[in-house]
Biotite code that builds the C-alpha atoms (Angstrom):
import biotite.structure as struc

atoms = struc.array([
    struc.Atom([-90.042, 92.269, -21.037], chain_id="A", res_id=1, res_name="MET", atom_name="CA", element="C"),
    struc.Atom([-91.658, 95.260, -19.639], chain_id="A", res_id=2, res_name="LYS", atom_name="CA", element="C"),
    struc.Atom([-92.289, 96.602, -23.260], chain_id="A", res_id=3, res_name="ASN", atom_name="CA", element="C"),
    struc.Atom([-94.181, 93.486, -24.100], chain_id="A", res_id=4, res_name="LEU", atom_name="CA", element="C"),
    struc.Atom([-96.294, 93.590, -20.923], chain_id="A", res_id=5, res_name="GLU", atom_name="CA", element="C"),
    struc.Atom([-97.597, 96.940, -22.266], chain_id="A", res_id=6, res_name="ASN", atom_name="CA", element="C"),
    struc.Atom([-99.224, 95.046, -25.170], chain_id="A", res_id=7, res_name="TYR", atom_name="CA", element="C"),
    struc.Atom([-100.774, 92.292, -22.905], chain_id="A", res_id=8, res_name="GLY", atom_name="CA", element="C"),
    struc.Atom([-98.111, 89.755, -23.507], chain_id="A", res_id=9, res_name="VAL", atom_name="CA", element="C"),
    struc.Atom([-97.718, 87.322, -20.485], chain_id="A", res_id=10, res_name="GLN", atom_name="CA", element="C"),
    struc.Atom([-94.856, 85.036, -19.638], chain_id="A", res_id=11, res_name="GLU", atom_name="CA", element="C"),
    struc.Atom([-95.553, 81.256, -19.757], chain_id="A", res_id=12, res_name="MET", atom_name="CA", element="C"),
    struc.Atom([-94.336, 78.628, -17.315], chain_id="A", res_id=13, res_name="ASN", atom_name="CA", element="C"),
    struc.Atom([-92.883, 75.262, -18.527], chain_id="A", res_id=14, res_name="ALA", atom_name="CA", element="C"),
    struc.Atom([-96.128, 73.430, -18.506], chain_id="A", res_id=15, res_name="LYS", atom_name="CA", element="C"),
    struc.Atom([-97.905, 76.051, -20.620], chain_id="A", res_id=16, res_name="GLU", atom_name="CA", element="C"),
    struc.Atom([-94.881, 75.927, -23.006], chain_id="A", res_id=17, res_name="ILE", atom_name="CA", element="C"),
    struc.Atom([-95.287, 72.160, -23.334], chain_id="A", res_id=18, res_name="ARG", atom_name="CA", element="C"),
    struc.Atom([-98.972, 72.264, -23.917], chain_id="A", res_id=19, res_name="GLU", atom_name="CA", element="C"),
    struc.Atom([-98.614, 75.065, -26.627], chain_id="A", res_id=20, res_name="VAL", atom_name="CA", element="C"),
    struc.Atom([-95.627, 73.437, -28.184], chain_id="A", res_id=21, res_name="ASP", atom_name="CA", element="C"),
    struc.Atom([-97.584, 70.308, -28.954], chain_id="A", res_id=22, res_name="GLY", atom_name="CA", element="C"),
    struc.Atom([-97.719, 68.285, -25.924], chain_id="A", res_id=23, res_name="GLY", atom_name="CA", element="C"),
    struc.Atom([-95.484, 65.280, -25.315], chain_id="A", res_id=24, res_name="SER", atom_name="CA", element="C"),
    struc.Atom([-93.933, 62.269, -26.971], chain_id="A", res_id=25, res_name="ILE", atom_name="CA", element="C"),
    struc.Atom([-97.168, 60.374, -26.531], chain_id="A", res_id=26, res_name="LEU", atom_name="CA", element="C"),
    struc.Atom([-99.165, 62.836, -28.761], chain_id="A", res_id=27, res_name="GLY", atom_name="CA", element="C"),
    struc.Atom([-96.308, 62.355, -31.461], chain_id="A", res_id=28, res_name="PHE", atom_name="CA", element="C"),
    struc.Atom([-96.582, 58.502, -31.139], chain_id="A", res_id=29, res_name="LEU", atom_name="CA", element="C"),
    struc.Atom([-100.398, 58.625, -31.346], chain_id="A", res_id=30, res_name="ALA", atom_name="CA", element="C"),
    struc.Atom([-100.227, 60.674, -34.478], chain_id="A", res_id=31, res_name="VAL", atom_name="CA", element="C"),
    struc.Atom([-97.512, 58.404, -35.945], chain_id="A", res_id=32, res_name="ALA", atom_name="CA", element="C"),
    struc.Atom([-99.602, 55.347, -35.292], chain_id="A", res_id=33, res_name="PHE", atom_name="CA", element="C"),
    struc.Atom([-102.687, 56.835, -37.047], chain_id="A", res_id=34, res_name="VAL", atom_name="CA", element="C"),
    struc.Atom([-100.556, 57.815, -40.000], chain_id="A", res_id=35, res_name="VAL", atom_name="CA", element="C"),
    struc.Atom([-99.052, 54.285, -40.259], chain_id="A", res_id=36, res_name="GLY", atom_name="CA", element="C"),
    struc.Atom([-102.487, 52.618, -40.000], chain_id="A", res_id=37, res_name="VAL", atom_name="CA", element="C"),
    struc.Atom([-103.849, 54.932, -42.792], chain_id="A", res_id=38, res_name="PHE", atom_name="CA", element="C"),
    struc.Atom([-100.883, 54.354, -45.043], chain_id="A", res_id=39, res_name="ILE", atom_name="CA", element="C"),
    struc.Atom([-101.080, 50.604, -44.454], chain_id="A", res_id=40, res_name="GLY", atom_name="CA", element="C"),
    struc.Atom([-104.771, 50.505, -45.351], chain_id="A", res_id=41, res_name="LEU", atom_name="CA", element="C"),
    struc.Atom([-104.263, 52.819, -48.320], chain_id="A", res_id=42, res_name="TRP", atom_name="CA", element="C"),
    struc.Atom([-101.414, 50.468, -49.728], chain_id="A", res_id=43, res_name="ARG", atom_name="CA", element="C"),
    struc.Atom([-103.427, 47.371, -49.156], chain_id="A", res_id=44, res_name="SER", atom_name="CA", element="C"),
    struc.Atom([-106.451, 48.804, -51.085], chain_id="A", res_id=45, res_name="ALA", atom_name="CA", element="C"),
    struc.Atom([-104.224, 49.912, -53.912], chain_id="A", res_id=46, res_name="MET", atom_name="CA", element="C"),
    struc.Atom([-102.846, 46.417, -54.377], chain_id="A", res_id=47, res_name="THR", atom_name="CA", element="C"),
    struc.Atom([-106.120, 44.426, -54.260], chain_id="A", res_id=48, res_name="SER", atom_name="CA", element="C"),
])
């Protein structure tokens, strides 16, 4: 780890890792909901 610190790399704590890694399950569910709505609207537009 000392070699990386020479290049300005810093260690992250668990909270920072979660934030950088994409957040939580709520973020995933929100994205899945938006994608589901988009697909539903697109399919209904294609069938009418």
